[in-house]
Every structure is written in structure tokens, then in C-alpha cells.
C-alpha positions as CSV (number, residue, x, y, z in Angstrom):
1,M,78.9,-23.5,26.3
2,A,76.9,-24.0,23.2
3,K,78.1,-26.4,20.5
4,Y,77.9,-25.8,16.8
5,L,78.6,-27.8,13.6
6,V,80.3,-25.6,11.1
7,T,80.5,-26.8,7.5
8,W,82.1,-25.3,4.5
9,K,82.3,-26.3,0.9
10,A,84.6,-24.8,-1.8
11,R,83.1,-22.3,-4.1
12,Q,83.7,-23.3,-7.7
13,G,82.9,-21.3,-10.8
14,G,86.0,-20.0,-12.1
15,T,88.3,-21.5,-14.6
16,A,90.6,-24.3,-13.6
17,Q,93.5,-21.8,-13.3
18,Q,91.3,-19.4,-11.2
19,N,90.3,-22.2,-8.9
20,H,93.9,-23.2,-8.5
21,D,95.0,-19.6,-7.8
22,D,92.1,-19.2,-5.3
23,A,93.2,-22.4,-3.5
24,K,96.7,-21.0,-3.1
25,K,95.4,-17.7,-1.7
26,N,93.0,-19.5,0.6
27,L,95.8,-21.7,2.0
28,A,98.0,-18.6,2.5
29,A,95.2,-16.9,4.4
30,F,94.4,-20.1,6.5
31,G,98.1,-20.2,7.5
32,K,97.7,-16.8,9.0
33,W,94.3,-17.4,10.7
34,K,93.8,-18.3,14.4
35,P,90.4,-19.2,15.8
36,P,89.1,-16.6,18.2
37,A,90.1,-17.3,21.8
38,D,86.5,-17.9,22.9
39,Q,86.1,-20.8,20.5
40,D,87.0,-24.3,21.4
41,F,87.4,-26.6,18.4
42,Q,86.4,-30.1,19.4
43,Q,87.0,-31.4,15.9
44,F,88.4,-29.8,12.8
45,L,88.0,-32.1,9.8
46,A,88.8,-31.9,6.1
47,R,86.7,-33.7,3.5
48,V,88.7,-36.3,1.6
49,D,87.6,-34.9,-1.7
50,S,89.3,-31.6,-0.8
51,Q,86.0,-29.7,-1.3
52,G,85.6,-28.4,2.3
53,G,85.3,-29.5,5.8
54,Y,83.6,-29.7,9.2
55,A,84.3,-28.4,12.6
56,V,82.6,-29.0,15.9
57,V,83.0,-25.8,17.9
58,E,82.0,-24.8,21.4
59,T,81.5,-21.1,22.3
60,N,79.5,-18.9,24.6
61,D,79.5,-16.2,22.0
62,P,77.7,-17.3,18.8
63,A,78.5,-14.0,17.1
64,S,82.2,-14.9,17.2
65,L,81.4,-17.9,14.8
66,N,81.2,-15.3,12.0
67,D,85.0,-14.9,12.1
68,G,85.8,-17.8,9.8
69,P,82.9,-17.3,7.3
70,S,83.6,-13.5,7.1
71,K,87.3,-14.1,6.3
72,F,87.0,-17.2,4.2
73,G,83.6,-16.6,2.6
74,T,85.2,-15.6,-0.7
75,W,86.4,-19.2,-1.1
76,F,83.9,-21.3,0.8
77,E,80.1,-21.5,1.4
78,F,79.5,-21.9,5.1
79,E,76.7,-23.3,7.2
80,V,76.6,-23.0,11.1
81,I,74.2,-25.3,12.9
82,P,73.6,-25.3,16.6
83,V,73.8,-28.9,17.9
84,V,73.5,-30.9,21.2
85,D,75.0,-34.1,22.3
86,I,73.0,-37.1,21.2
87,G,72.1,-38.1,24.8
88,D,70.6,-34.6,25.3
89,G,68.8,-34.8,21.9
90,V,67.3,-38.2,22.7
91,A,66.1,-37.0,26.2
92,Q,64.4,-34.0,24.5
93,I,62.6,-36.3,22.0
94,E,61.5,-38.6,24.9
95,A,60.1,-35.7,26.8
96,A,58.3,-34.4,23.7
97,I,56.7,-37.9,23.1
98,K,55.5,-37.9,26.8
99,F,54.2,-34.4,26.4
100,R,52.2,-35.3,23.2
101,E,50.9,-38.5,24.8
102,S,49.6,-36.5,27.7
103,I,47.2,-34.5,25.5
């Protein structure tokens, strides 16, 4: 399974009342939403400033990661970043260093 970091940040731009109303609609929609069955949420985090959040999600189908952004993109700006565990990332950096030093 591939791992992704999904980030979202609240879209602001309306009046205070519009932002308030949007937050209520967003929470109502979130209450009805269920992640796709092929996604395994390792972590699901809210920012303490209430402006968005983060999720670490594993899936074999990266196209399914569009489910949340397509449904909640009206209220949030999303970024989906493929990631690897730190041990794997460090091993790749070490291999890259060895490769460059061999030239």
C-alpha cells in the first residue's frame, strides 16, 4: 500500500456570517461522510487553530484519494502528498549518495 499525507485548510473569503454558515454546512456534510473502503486512515488530525487538518492515509488506489477533496473542496483547499516511512526515505538518500560518489 502507498502512503499519502493529505492536508486541508479552510477557505476563507466570505463575511464572518458566511464563514460561520459554511462551517455549519461543512460539519453536517462531514457527519454523513465515510472514507472509501480502500483507504486506511493511519492518523486523522485537526489543527488546533480550527483552520484545517492532516491525515496519513494508506491506499492501493490513489484515484480514490479524490473522494474527500471532491466532496469538501468547496470549504477546504487540499494537498495530497505521497510519502514514505522515514527509514525508507533515509535508505534512499544513502543509496543516492553512494551512487553520486561512484561517478
